[in-house]
C-alpha positions as CSV (number, residue, x, y, z in Angstrom):
1,M,88.7,94.9,98.0
2,S,86.8,97.1,95.5
3,W,88.7,100.5,95.6
4,Q,87.7,103.8,94.3
5,P,90.2,106.7,94.9
6,H,89.2,109.4,97.3
7,T,90.8,112.6,98.9
8,L,90.9,112.8,102.6
9,G,88.3,115.7,102.5
10,T,85.8,113.5,100.7
11,V,86.3,110.6,103.3
12,L,85.9,113.0,106.2
13,E,82.7,114.8,104.9
14,Q,81.3,111.2,104.3
15,Q,81.9,109.9,107.8
16,A,80.6,113.5,109.3
17,L,77.4,112.9,107.3
18,Q,76.9,109.2,108.3
19,R,78.5,109.1,111.9
20,K,77.3,112.6,112.9
21,D,77.5,112.7,116.7
22,A,79.4,109.6,117.3
23,R,82.9,110.0,118.8
24,A,85.7,110.5,116.3
25,L,88.6,111.3,118.5
26,V,89.3,111.3,122.1
27,T,92.4,112.8,123.7
28,P,93.2,113.8,127.4
29,T,91.7,117.2,126.6
30,A,89.0,116.5,124.3
31,A,86.3,114.3,123.0
32,V,85.2,115.3,119.5
33,T,82.6,114.0,117.3
34,W,82.7,113.4,113.6
35,Q,80.6,116.6,112.8
36,T,82.7,118.6,115.1
37,L,86.0,117.3,113.8
38,S,84.9,118.0,110.3
39,A,84.1,121.5,111.3
40,Q,87.3,122.1,113.1
41,A,89.2,121.0,109.9
42,Q,87.1,123.3,107.8
43,R,87.9,126.1,110.1
44,V,91.7,125.4,109.8
45,A,91.3,125.1,106.0
46,K,89.9,128.6,106.0
47,A,92.6,129.9,108.2
48,L,95.3,128.5,105.8
49,L,93.5,130.1,102.9
50,A,93.4,133.4,104.6
51,R,97.2,133.1,105.1
52,G,97.8,132.5,101.3
53,V,98.3,128.9,101.7
54,R,97.1,127.0,98.5
55,R,97.0,123.6,97.0
56,G,100.4,122.0,96.8
57,D,102.0,124.3,99.5
58,F,103.9,122.7,102.3
59,V,102.7,123.0,105.9
60,G,105.0,122.0,108.9
61,L,103.4,120.4,111.9
62,L,105.2,120.0,115.1
63,C,103.1,119.0,118.2
64,G,102.2,116.0,120.2
65,N,99.1,113.6,119.4
66,D,96.2,115.9,120.2
67,E,93.1,117.5,118.5
68,H,95.3,120.3,117.1
69,W,97.4,117.9,115.1
70,V,94.3,116.2,113.8
71,A,92.4,119.3,112.8
72,S,95.6,120.8,111.2
73,F,96.3,117.7,109.2
74,Y,92.9,117.2,107.9
75,G,92.4,121.1,107.3
76,A,95.5,121.1,105.3
77,A,94.3,118.1,103.4
78,L,91.0,119.7,102.5
79,I,92.6,122.5,100.5
80,G,95.3,120.3,98.9
81,A,98.1,121.7,101.2
82,V,100.9,119.0,102.0
83,T,101.6,118.3,105.7
84,V,105.2,117.8,106.7
85,P,105.2,116.2,110.2
86,V,108.2,117.0,112.3
87,N,109.3,114.6,114.8
88,T,108.9,116.0,118.4
89,R,112.3,114.7,119.6
90,F,114.1,116.7,116.9
91,K,116.4,119.4,118.1
92,A,117.1,122.8,116.3
93,D,119.3,121.6,113.5
94,E,117.0,118.8,112.8
95,I,113.9,121.1,112.6
96,L,115.7,123.5,110.5
97,Y,116.8,120.9,108.0
98,C,113.3,119.4,107.7
99,M,111.6,122.8,107.1
100,R,114.1,123.9,104.7
101,Q,114.4,120.8,102.7
102,A,110.5,120.6,102.5
103,D,110.1,124.3,101.5
104,A,107.5,124.7,104.2
105,K,105.5,127.9,103.8
106,L,103.7,127.7,107.3
107,L,104.6,126.1,110.4
108,I,102.1,125.0,113.1
109,L,103.9,124.0,116.4
110,A,103.2,123.8,120.2
111,D,105.1,126.3,122.2
112,R,106.1,123.4,124.6
113,F,105.8,119.7,124.7
114,L,106.9,117.3,127.5
115,K,109.0,120.4,128.9
116,I,110.6,120.6,125.5
117,D,110.9,124.2,124.4
118,F,109.9,124.2,120.7
119,I,109.9,127.9,120.5
120,G,113.5,128.0,121.8
121,F,114.4,125.4,119.2
122,L,112.7,127.4,116.4
123,R,114.4,130.5,117.7
124,Q,117.9,128.7,117.1
125,A,116.8,127.5,113.7
126,E,115.3,131.0,112.5
127,P,116.3,133.9,114.6
128,A,113.7,136.0,112.5
129,I,111.0,134.5,114.6
130,D,111.5,137.4,117.0
131,T,111.5,140.1,114.2
132,Q,109.9,139.5,111.1
133,L,109.3,136.5,108.6
134,P,110.7,135.4,106.4
135,G,114.2,135.1,107.5
136,S,117.5,134.2,105.9
137,A,117.7,130.5,107.4
138,L,114.2,129.6,106.3
139,P,113.4,132.1,103.4
140,M,110.1,130.0,102.3
141,L,108.7,130.1,105.9
142,R,106.2,133.1,105.9
143,D,104.1,132.1,108.9
144,V,104.3,130.5,112.1
145,V,101.3,129.5,114.2
146,V,101.7,128.7,118.0
147,V,99.6,126.3,120.0
148,G,100.2,127.9,123.5
149,N,101.0,131.0,125.2
150,D,104.6,131.6,124.2
151,V,103.9,133.4,121.1
152,P,107.3,135.3,119.5
153,P,106.6,138.7,117.8
154,A,106.6,137.3,114.2
155,A,104.3,134.4,115.2
156,T,100.6,134.0,115.4
157,S,98.7,132.4,118.2
158,W,96.3,129.5,117.2
159,E,93.3,131.4,118.2
160,R,94.1,134.5,116.2
161,F,95.1,132.2,113.2
162,L,91.6,130.5,113.4
163,Q,89.9,133.9,113.7
164,G,91.7,135.2,110.6
165,G,89.9,132.6,108.4
166,D,86.3,133.5,109.6
167,H,85.9,135.9,106.6
168,V,86.6,133.0,104.0
169,S,83.4,131.9,102.7
170,D,82.1,128.4,102.4
171,A,82.0,128.9,98.7
172,E,85.6,129.8,98.7
173,L,86.5,126.7,100.7
174,A,84.4,124.5,98.5
175,E,86.2,125.9,95.4
176,A,89.6,125.1,96.6
177,A,88.6,121.6,97.8
178,H,87.1,120.8,94.4
179,L,90.5,121.2,92.9
180,V,92.1,118.5,95.0
181,T,92.6,115.0,93.3
182,P,93.4,111.5,95.0
183,Q,96.6,111.5,93.1
184,E,98.1,114.7,94.7
185,L,100.4,114.7,97.7
186,L,98.9,114.5,101.2
187,L,102.2,114.1,103.3
188,I,105.9,114.5,103.4
189,Q,107.2,111.8,105.7
190,F,110.8,112.4,106.7
191,T,112.4,108.9,107.4
192,S,115.9,108.0,108.3
193,G,118.0,106.2,105.8
194,T,121.5,105.6,104.8
195,T,122.2,109.1,104.1
196,A,123.3,111.9,106.4
197,H,120.0,113.4,106.7
198,P,116.3,112.1,106.7
199,K,114.6,111.9,103.4
200,G,111.2,113.3,102.6
201,V,108.9,110.5,101.4
202,M,106.3,111.7,99.2
203,L,102.8,110.0,99.8
204,T,99.4,110.9,98.0
205,H,95.9,110.8,99.3
206,D,95.3,107.7,97.5
207,N,98.5,106.1,98.9
208,M,97.6,106.6,102.4
209,L,93.8,106.2,102.2
210,R,94.0,103.0,100.2
211,N,96.7,101.6,102.6
212,A,94.5,102.6,105.7
213,A,91.5,101.1,104.3
214,A,93.2,97.7,103.1
215,V,94.8,97.3,106.6
216,G,91.5,98.2,108.3
217,Q,89.6,95.5,106.3
218,R,92.5,92.8,107.1
219,L,92.0,93.9,110.9
220,G,88.3,93.8,110.9
221,I,87.9,97.4,112.1
222,E,84.3,98.6,112.2
223,A,82.5,101.9,112.9
224,E,81.6,100.9,116.5
225,D,85.3,100.1,117.5
226,C,87.6,102.2,119.4
227,Y,91.1,102.2,118.4
228,F,93.8,103.2,120.7
229,N,96.8,104.8,119.1
230,C,100.2,104.3,120.7
231,R,102.3,105.7,117.9
232,P,103.2,109.3,117.2
233,F,101.1,110.9,114.5
234,F,104.5,112.2,112.8
235,H,105.1,108.6,111.8
236,V,103.0,106.8,109.3
237,A,102.4,104.1,111.6
238,G,100.6,106.8,113.5
239,S,99.0,108.8,110.7
240,T,98.2,106.0,108.1
241,L,97.8,102.9,110.2
242,S,95.9,104.5,113.1
243,L,94.5,107.8,112.3
244,L,93.3,107.1,108.6
245,C,92.4,103.5,109.6
246,A,89.9,104.9,112.1
247,L,88.9,107.5,109.6
248,S,88.3,105.0,106.8
249,A,86.2,102.8,109.0
250,G,84.3,105.5,110.7
251,A,85.8,104.4,114.1
252,C,86.8,106.3,117.1
253,I,90.5,106.9,117.8
254,A,91.8,107.4,121.3
255,T,95.4,108.7,121.7
256,L,97.6,110.2,124.2
257,P,100.0,113.1,123.4
258,T,102.9,110.6,123.9
259,F,103.2,107.1,124.9
260,E,103.5,106.2,128.5
261,A,102.5,102.6,129.7
262,G,100.6,103.5,132.8
263,A,98.5,106.4,131.2
264,A,98.0,104.0,128.1
265,L,96.6,101.3,130.3
266,R,94.1,103.8,131.8
267,M,92.9,105.0,128.5
268,L,92.5,101.4,127.3
269,H,90.4,100.5,130.2
270,E,88.4,104.0,130.6
271,E,87.6,104.2,126.7
272,R,87.0,100.5,126.4
273,C,89.4,100.3,123.4
274,T,88.9,97.4,121.1
275,F,91.9,97.8,118.8
276,I,95.7,98.5,119.3
277,S,98.9,98.4,117.4
278,G,102.6,98.9,117.8
279,N,106.0,97.3,118.0
280,D,107.6,94.8,120.3
281,T,108.7,97.4,122.7
282,L,105.5,99.1,123.2
283,F,103.7,95.7,124.1
284,Q,106.3,94.6,126.2
285,M,106.3,97.9,128.2
286,L,102.4,97.6,128.7
287,M,102.6,94.1,129.8
288,A,105.6,94.9,132.4
289,H,103.9,97.8,133.8
290,P,102.7,97.4,137.5
291,D,99.1,98.4,136.6
292,F,98.7,95.8,133.9
293,D,95.5,93.9,134.3
294,R,94.2,92.0,131.4
295,N,90.8,91.8,133.0
296,K,90.6,95.6,132.5
297,L,91.2,95.2,128.7
298,H,88.6,95.1,126.1
299,L,90.9,94.7,123.3
300,R,90.1,92.0,120.5
301,G,92.3,92.9,117.6
302,G,95.1,95.1,116.0
303,W,98.5,94.7,114.6
304,A,102.1,94.2,115.9
305,A,105.5,94.4,114.3
306,A,106.9,91.9,116.5
307,G,108.7,88.5,116.9
308,P,107.0,85.3,117.5
309,D,107.7,85.4,121.3
310,T,106.1,88.8,121.7
311,M,103.2,87.8,119.5
312,R,102.5,84.8,121.6
313,R,102.7,86.9,124.6
314,I,100.2,89.5,123.2
315,I,97.7,86.7,122.5
316,D,98.0,84.8,125.8
317,G,99.1,87.5,128.2
318,M,97.0,90.4,126.9
319,G,94.2,88.2,125.5
320,I,94.3,89.9,122.0
321,R,93.1,86.8,120.2
322,Q,92.8,88.5,116.6
323,I,96.2,90.4,116.6
324,C,97.8,90.5,113.4
325,W,101.5,90.6,112.4
326,A,102.5,93.4,110.1
327,Y,105.6,94.6,107.9
328,G,106.0,97.8,106.0
329,L,108.1,101.0,105.5
330,S,107.3,104.7,105.1
331,E,108.2,104.3,101.4
332,A,105.3,102.0,100.9
333,S,102.6,104.1,102.7
334,P,103.6,102.2,104.9
335,N,102.1,98.5,105.0
336,V,103.4,96.0,102.5
337,V,102.1,92.8,104.1
338,I,99.7,92.0,107.0
339,N,97.8,89.2,108.2
340,D,93.8,88.8,107.9
341,W,92.5,88.4,111.5
342,R,90.9,85.2,110.1
343,D,94.3,83.7,109.5
344,D,95.3,80.7,111.7
345,E,96.9,81.8,114.9
346,A,100.1,80.0,114.0
347,L,100.6,82.1,110.9
348,R,100.0,85.2,112.7
349,V,102.5,84.2,115.5
350,A,105.1,83.3,113.0
351,G,104.9,86.5,111.2
352,L,103.8,85.0,107.7
353,A,101.4,87.3,105.9
354,L,100.3,88.1,102.3
355,P,100.7,91.3,100.4
356,H,97.5,93.5,99.7
357,E,95.7,93.0,96.5
358,G,97.6,95.0,93.8
359,V,100.8,95.1,95.8
360,A,103.5,92.8,94.6
361,V,106.5,91.5,96.4
362,R,109.7,89.9,95.1
363,I,113.0,88.9,96.7
364,A,116.1,89.7,94.9
365,N,119.8,88.9,95.5
366,E,121.3,92.2,96.8
367,A,124.5,91.9,95.2
368,T,123.4,90.8,91.6
369,G,119.8,92.1,91.4
370,Q,118.6,88.6,90.2
371,V,115.3,87.4,91.3
372,C,115.6,84.8,94.0
373,E,114.0,81.4,94.0
374,T,111.1,80.7,96.2
375,G,112.5,80.0,99.8
376,D,115.7,81.9,99.2
377,V,116.7,84.9,101.4
378,G,117.3,88.3,99.8
379,E,116.3,91.9,99.7
380,I,112.6,92.4,99.9
381,Q,111.4,94.6,96.8
382,V,108.1,96.1,96.4
383,K,105.8,97.4,93.5
384,G,102.2,98.6,93.4
385,W,99.7,101.4,94.5
386,G,101.5,101.8,97.9
387,V,104.7,102.8,96.7
388,M,105.7,106.4,97.3
389,Q,106.1,109.1,94.6
390,G,109.8,109.3,95.4
391,Y,111.9,111.4,98.0
392,Y,111.3,115.2,97.7
393,K,114.1,117.1,95.8
394,L,116.7,114.0,96.1
395,P,117.0,112.6,92.6
396,E,120.1,110.7,93.4
397,A,118.4,109.0,96.3
398,N,115.4,108.0,94.1
399,A,117.8,106.5,91.6
400,K,119.2,104.2,94.3
401,V,116.1,103.2,96.1
402,F,114.2,102.2,92.8
403,T,115.4,99.3,90.5
404,V,115.9,99.9,86.7
405,D,112.6,98.0,86.2
406,G,110.8,100.2,88.9
407,W,110.7,98.1,92.1
408,L,111.2,99.8,95.5
409,R,114.3,98.5,97.2
410,T,113.4,98.2,100.9
411,G,116.8,97.4,102.3
412,D,115.1,94.5,104.4
413,L,115.8,90.8,104.1
414,G,113.1,88.2,103.6
415,A,112.0,85.1,101.9
416,L,108.8,84.2,100.2
417,R,107.0,80.9,100.7
418,P,105.3,79.0,97.9
419,D,101.8,80.3,99.1
420,G,103.2,83.8,98.6
421,R,103.5,84.8,102.3
422,L,106.4,86.9,103.3
423,R,108.9,85.9,106.0
424,L,110.9,88.9,107.4
425,V,114.5,87.8,108.2
426,G,116.3,91.2,109.1
427,R,117.7,94.4,107.7
428,L,120.0,94.8,104.8
429,K,120.8,98.5,105.7
430,D,122.9,99.9,108.4
431,V,119.6,101.6,109.9
432,F,118.8,100.3,113.3
433,R,115.7,100.9,115.5
434,V,115.6,102.6,118.9
435,G,112.2,101.8,120.6
436,G,110.5,101.9,117.2
437,E,112.6,105.0,115.8
438,N,114.8,104.5,112.8
439,V,118.3,105.6,113.1
440,A,120.7,105.9,110.4
441,P,124.4,105.9,111.4
442,A,125.3,108.8,109.1
443,E,122.9,111.1,110.9
444,V,124.5,110.7,114.2
445,E,128.1,110.5,112.6
446,Q,127.6,113.8,111.1
447,V,126.5,115.5,114.4
448,L,129.6,114.0,116.1
449,L,131.9,115.1,113.4
450,S,130.9,118.8,114.1
451,H,132.6,118.6,117.4
452,P,136.0,120.4,117.1
453,A,138.0,117.5,118.6
454,I,136.6,114.6,116.6
455,A,138.4,113.5,113.3
456,L,136.4,110.2,112.4
457,A,133.1,108.9,114.0
458,Q,131.4,105.6,113.5
459,V,128.1,104.6,114.9
460,V,126.4,101.2,115.1
461,G,123.2,99.9,116.9
462,V,123.9,97.6,119.8
463,P,121.2,95.5,121.6
464,D,119.3,96.8,124.4
465,A,116.9,95.2,126.8
466,R,114.3,97.9,126.8
467,L,114.6,99.7,123.5
468,G,115.8,96.8,121.0
469,E,118.8,98.7,120.0
470,V,120.8,102.0,121.0
471,P,123.6,103.8,119.3
472,A,127.1,103.2,120.1
473,A,129.7,105.4,118.9
474,F,133.6,105.2,118.2
475,V,135.5,108.3,117.5
476,T,139.0,109.2,116.8
477,L,140.5,112.6,117.8
478,K,142.3,115.2,116.0
479,P,146.1,115.6,116.7
480,G,146.5,117.3,120.2
481,A,142.8,117.1,120.9
482,A,141.5,115.8,124.2
483,L,138.0,114.6,125.0
484,D,136.6,112.2,127.5
485,E,133.6,109.9,126.8
486,Q,131.3,111.3,129.4
487,T,131.8,114.9,128.1
488,L,130.9,113.6,124.6
489,L,127.8,111.7,125.7
490,S,126.5,115.0,127.4
491,W,127.5,116.9,124.3
492,G,125.7,114.6,122.0
493,R,122.4,114.6,124.0
494,Q,122.2,118.4,123.7
495,R,122.3,118.3,119.9
496,M,120.4,115.2,119.0
497,A,116.9,113.7,119.6
498,N,117.2,111.3,122.6
499,F,116.9,108.1,120.3
500,R,119.7,109.3,118.2
501,A,122.1,110.3,120.8
502,P,124.8,107.6,121.6
503,R,124.4,105.6,124.8
504,Y,127.9,104.3,124.5
505,V,131.1,106.2,123.3
506,Q,134.6,105.0,123.0
507,V,137.6,107.2,122.0
508,V,140.0,104.8,119.8
509,Q,143.3,105.4,118.1
510,D,142.0,104.1,114.8
511,F,139.8,101.5,113.3
512,E,142.3,99.2,111.8
513,S,141.8,96.3,114.2
514,I,138.1,96.7,114.8
515,G,136.3,96.8,111.3
516,M,138.2,98.3,108.5
517,T,138.6,96.9,105.0
518,A,141.7,96.9,103.0
519,S,140.0,99.8,100.8
520,G,139.4,101.8,104.0
521,K,135.7,101.3,104.5
522,I,134.3,100.5,108.0
523,Q,132.8,97.1,108.4
524,K,129.8,97.9,110.5
525,N,128.9,94.3,111.4
526,K,132.6,93.9,112.8
527,L,132.3,97.1,114.6
528,R,129.0,96.2,116.1
529,D,130.6,92.8,117.4
530,H,133.5,94.8,118.8
531,A,131.1,97.1,120.6
532,I,129.0,94.5,122.3
533,R,132.4,93.2,123.7
534,A,134.0,96.6,124.4
535,F,130.8,97.8,126.3
536,G,130.3,94.6,128.1
537,I,126.7,94.0,126.7
538,G,125.5,90.6,127.9
539,A,125.6,87.6,125.6
540,A,122.1,86.7,125.8
541,M,120.9,90.3,124.9
542,A,123.3,90.4,122.0
543,G,121.9,87.3,120.5
544,G,119.2,89.0,118.6
545,V,117.9,92.6,117.6
546,A,114.3,93.6,118.3
């Protein structure tokens, strides 16, 4: 693929000129053409300029998949501001951490989403929202823009925010847009890792747009297609591999505020969607729903991060003949390898795919760092144009994630065939996935340790029929303390996103007999095996992890 670096603003302008009144975005509340989407983004960009946001400033974005999210992301990109998507499942402390770590200058959020009170969470994180910003908890945050009716005294409504930019001229906007280059940051993606807090992955316009275009070419997406997005836009699977894939191809994207299988099936049918993407869990939920009827689907392609059994069911059960297998991670923009839609079906079902042109993959021994022989299993390492610029303000984490010769350590296990195709084996890290969400044990452990009765906490992922894996926790108590499992489970659900909150808890005397080394380190693999036995998880379910 011949590639010329672009900014997001340039690509959006080109599609508005070429596609004009063709549909660009469909949500339950709006159907937006390319010209209208471009105009909406420009209005947001002017409003940001009026609020003092400039190239290189960070803008938080906390709302569900809708036209406000897209206009805000594109509008910030037009003037070189960096979007910081916030997971809609985060609670107050998690929102506080992301906004503080990313130095967010302005935050756009929905007042409520799926009955979740985001204003309430923000009020807990930064009480100054009810008086005057900036406050002491988030000293960099100077403006909050609310989509909805619950607008605190120190915040601004979405409508008033947009009106504030009406005095900014087209010339001022053009001047700001002209300064933006493809090598500048487009997004800070917070991703779970082996540390106690999510890390902010720095991705440029070129990182994300080139990845999106390369994936779109492999999938065979064309301007006349309608791409149904099942993934949240606050993940790169939603932003790069859905939203920007559609932008690069000039195709329409249809999305729901959040994934629900019944609503998804209706939109797939009504909008005659031709492309779809997601992980094992998502496709399994669609096919298991009572309303599933493959005769109402018009899907011909897409990608799946799924095992061979699910890949086969997607082809045979859903009739998606051109589905492709994909592997990647946020730190790589995210896609590393993906099938071409013209690959033999056996390769796509087995999950054997090539890297993109200009992206290199090698397999290294995780202990010695030596490059493995072809066919040997080791850590997947990546180099090339898709690799992130690093983690924001985390030099120690950057030193660990890159090898001395500049390769990105993925923490995943795989092997390369003689033809260069990657075979994914499993995960090297302790991180596990709950219904598509990465969960780092350290993140959950840190919250549990804030409980006054808990002395030590250890968390592992255990198999779950619906979500693939769920968190299981073991805790020891401080001398004289008392705490029962059900109380702790309830306490955790109030303080963590639901995918992070433990589903199983056991209070133990110590870890000596269930996974501790002589040096005092907890062996997660032994603890996981113990959890499967302790919580009575079926042997068949425990045999593999989604």
